[in-house]
C-alpha positions in Angstrom: -12.5 -5.2 -11.9 -10.6 -8.1 -11.0 -11.4 -10.3 -8.4 -8.6 -11.3 -5.7 -11.3 -13.1 -3.6 -14.4 -13.0 -2.0 -14.4 -9.3 -0.4 -11.7 -7.9 -2.5 -11.2 -6.6 -5.8 -8.6 -4.3 -7.9 -8.6 -2.3 -11.2 -6.0 -1.2 -12.9 -5.3 2.1 -15.0 -2.7 3.1 -16.9 -0.9 6.1 -15.6 2.2 7.8 -16.4 4.9 9.5 -13.7 7.8 11.8 -15.1 6.8 10.4 -18.3 7.6 6.9 -17.9 4.0 4.3 -17.5 3.7 3.0 -14.0 0.0 2.3 -14.0 -2.1 2.6 -11.2 -4.3 0.4 -9.3 -7.5 1.1 -6.9 -8.2 -2.0 -4.1 -11.4 -2.6 -3.5 -12.6 -4.2 -0.1 -16.6 -5.1 0.7 -16.9 -5.0 4.4 -19.6 -7.3 6.3 -22.4 -5.0 5.8 -21.7 -4.9 2.0 -19.8 -1.0 2.5 -17.5 -0.8 0.0 -14.0 0.7 0.6 -12.0 2.3 -2.6 -8.5 2.4 -1.8 -5.9 5.0 -4.2 -9.1 5.8 -6.2 -8.6 6.4 -9.6 -11.1 7.7 -12.7 -14.2 6.2 -12.3 -16.4 6.4 -15.6 -20.0 4.8 -15.6 -19.2 1.6 -16.7 -16.8 1.2 -13.7 -19.5 2.7 -11.4 -22.2 -0.1 -12.5 -19.5 -2.6 -11.7 -19.3 -1.2 -8.1 -22.7 -1.3 -7.2 -23.6 -4.6 -8.3 -21.0 -5.5 -5.2 -22.0 -2.4 -2.9 -22.3 0.5 -1.9 -19.2 2.8 -2.2 -18.9 4.5 1.7 -15.5 4.9 2.3 -12.7 6.6 -0.1 -9.0 6.6 1.0 -6.3 8.4 -0.2 -3.5 6.3 1.4 -0.4 8.6 0.7 0.9 11.7 -0.5 0.8 11.0 -4.0 -2.4 8.7 -4.8 -4.8 11.1 -4.9 -5.3 12.5 -8.2 -9.0 11.6 -8.9 -10.0 12.1 -5.0 -11.9 15.0 -5.9 -14.0 13.3 -8.6 -14.5 10.2 -7.1 -16.0 12.6 -4.1 -18.0 14.2 -6.6 -19.7 10.8 -7.6 -20.1 9.1 -4.5 -20.6 12.3 -2.4 -22.0 11.0 0.9 -19.1 8.5 1.0 -16.8 9.0 3.9 -13.3 10.4 3.0 -10.0 9.5 5.1 -6.5 10.8 4.1 -3.3 10.4 4.8 -1.6 13.1 6.9 -0.6 16.2 5.0 -3.6 15.8 2.5 -6.5 17.3 4.5 -5.5 20.9 4.3 -5.5 20.5 -0.3 -8.6 19.5 0.0 -10.6 21.2 2.8 -13.5 21.7 0.6 -14.4 18.4 0.8 -16.9 17.2 3.3 -16.6 14.2 5.4 -12.6 14.4 5.2 -11.0 12.8 8.2 -7.4 12.1 8.9 -6.1 8.1 8.9 -4.5 7.2 11.9 -6.4 4.4 14.2 -8.8 2.2 12.4 -12.5 3.9 12.8 -15.1 2.0 14.0 -16.4 1.7 11.0 -14.2 -1.5 9.9 -11.9 -1.8 13.1 -13.4 -5.4 13.0 -12.5 -6.2 9.6 -9.5 -3.8 8.8 -5.9 -3.0 10.7 -3.9 -0.4 9.2 -0.9 1.3 10.2 1.1 4.5 9.2 4.7 3.5 7.3 6.7 6.4 8.7 10.0 7.8 7.5 9.6 5.7 3.9 10.0 8.6 1.7 10.9 9.0 -2.6 13.4 10.7 -4.3 12.8 13.7 -6.6 14.5 16.6 -7.8 14.0 18.6 -4.9 14.9 16.1 -2.5 13.5 13.3 -0.6 9.5 13.1 0.1 8.3 11.0 2.6 5.0 10.0 1.8 3.1 9.5 5.2 1.6 6.1 3.4 -1.0 3.9 5.6 -0.8 0.5 4.3 -3.7 -1.7 5.4 -4.5 -5.5 6.5 -7.5 -7.2 6.1 -8.2 -9.8 8.4 -10.0 -12.3 6.8 -8.6 -12.9 3.9 -5.5 -12.2 5.3 -4.4 -9.7 2.4 -1.4 -6.6 2.7 -2.7 -3.4 0.8 0.5 -1.0 -0.1 0.8 1.5 -2.4 4.0 2.6 -3.1 6.0 1.0 0.1 6.6 -2.0 -2.2 7.2 -2.4 -6.2 6.7 -6.1 -7.8 7.8 -5.9 -11.7 7.4 -8.9 -13.2 5.9 -10.4 -16.0 2.9 -8.3 -16.4 4.5 -5.0 -15.9 5.4 -2.3 -18.6 8.4 -3.3 -21.1 10.3 -0.3 -20.0 9.8 -1.1 -16.5 10.8 -4.7 -17.1 14.3 -3.8 -18.9 14.9 -1.3 -15.8 14.0 -3.9 -13.2 16.2 -6.2 -14.8 18.9 -4.0 -15.2 19.3 -3.1 -11.6 18.4 -6.5 -10.2 14.9 -6.0 -9.0 12.8 -7.9 -12.0 10.6 -10.5 -9.7 11.2 -8.8 -6.3 9.2 -7.4 -3.9 10.6 -4.3 -2.5 11.4 -0.6 -3.0 14.1 0.6 -5.6 17.3 1.8 -5.0 15.9 5.7 -4.9 13.5 5.0 -2.2 16.1 3.3 0.0 18.4 6.3 -0.2 15.3 8.9 0.0 14.4 7.3 3.5 16.5 8.9 6.0 14.3 8.2 9.0 15.5 4.6 8.9 14.8 3.4 12.4 11.1 5.1 12.1 10.5 3.0 9.2 11.7 -0.1 10.6 9.4 0.1 13.4 6.3 0.7 11.0 7.8 -2.5 9.0 8.0 -4.8 12.3 4.7 -3.6 12.9 3.6 -4.8 9.6 5.3 -7.8 9.8 3.3 -8.4 12.7 -0.1 -9.4 11.3 -0.2 -12.7 9.7 -0.5 -11.8 5.9 0.0 -14.2 2.7 -1.2 -12.2 -0.2 -0.3 -8.6 -0.9 -2.0 -6.2 -3.0 0.4 -2.9 -4.2 -0.6 -0.3 -6.5 2.5 -1.1 -8.9 3.4 -4.3 -10.0 1.7 -7.5 -10.0 -0.1 -9.2 -7.2 1.6 -11.3 -4.8 -0.8 -14.4 -4.0 0.6 -16.2 -1.3 4.1 -15.9 0.5 3.9 -12.4 0.7 5.4 -12.0 4.3 8.5 -14.0 3.5 8.6 -12.0 0.2 8.3 -8.8 1.8 11.0 -9.7 4.3 13.2 -10.5 1.5 12.7 -7.1 -0.2 13.4 -5.3 2.9 16.8 -6.7 4.1 17.9 -3.7 3.3 16.5 -2.0 6.4 16.2 -5.2 8.4 19.8 -6.2 8.2 21.2 -2.7 9.1 23.8 -3.9 12.2 22.6 -1.1 14.5 19.0 -2.6 14.4 19.7 -5.9 14.6 18.5 -6.1 18.6 15.6 -4.6 17.8 14.7 -6.5 15.1 15.8 -9.9 16.7 13.5 -9.0 20.0 10.4 -8.0 17.5 10.3 -9.8 14.4 8.5 -13.3 14.5 7.7 -15.7 12.6 4.6 -17.4 12.1 5.6 -20.1 14.9 6.4 -17.2 16.9 10.3 -18.5 16.7 12.6 -15.6 17.0 13.5 -14.6 13.2 17.3 -14.7 13.5 17.9 -15.6 10.0 16.0 -11.9 9.0 19.4 -10.1 10.2 22.9 -10.5 10.9 24.1 -12.8 13.4 
């Protein structure tokens, strides 16, 4: 387990996607009552389970989008008393799991500590066509940390070699954001923009994502930079200017054209 701050840890594991090593990361948040939330559960062995128990009780297991649920069932078998929350579209797949709830508005269990929003419209490209992920992203208020899954990648020095070579070839090395494939696959761009603007209302500084190097500081600025492809759409400029504010409350006209 890697400690990010006083109440957030991450665990990285190897994971392949279409034959390419992309890695997988689980985020652990400890609430004030020492209950633990697992976001994007990975395969938890006895060693990791022992580490987790030292920090609190696993009470919530989160499958935040339609892709990050591969180890949900085995995780639930280990922590059978935990409450399970899943992204829209997953509940029917796991109808055999008791205490399963759709991720919507923050439940009372963590509403005081964590906010969340569904990143509507964001999609990935598959051979069969575009697939919307229905991803829910989280904001940990105390530490000003944004927790993403697949809505942004950050391929940098610690990433697998092939990923670094590809990222450098397409100009994405060290950049926080989606790839060209996600930009193309995201057809409902106006809905995606609305979700992005909700996320940018949070005063986050650090960012944890499922794939790539964690952002320790200036995360909001870096996410804005990585989403210029959406923020700079001419048809959305009025919406961006009227909604997006910087930390001083000034209109963020520098983030869009005009």
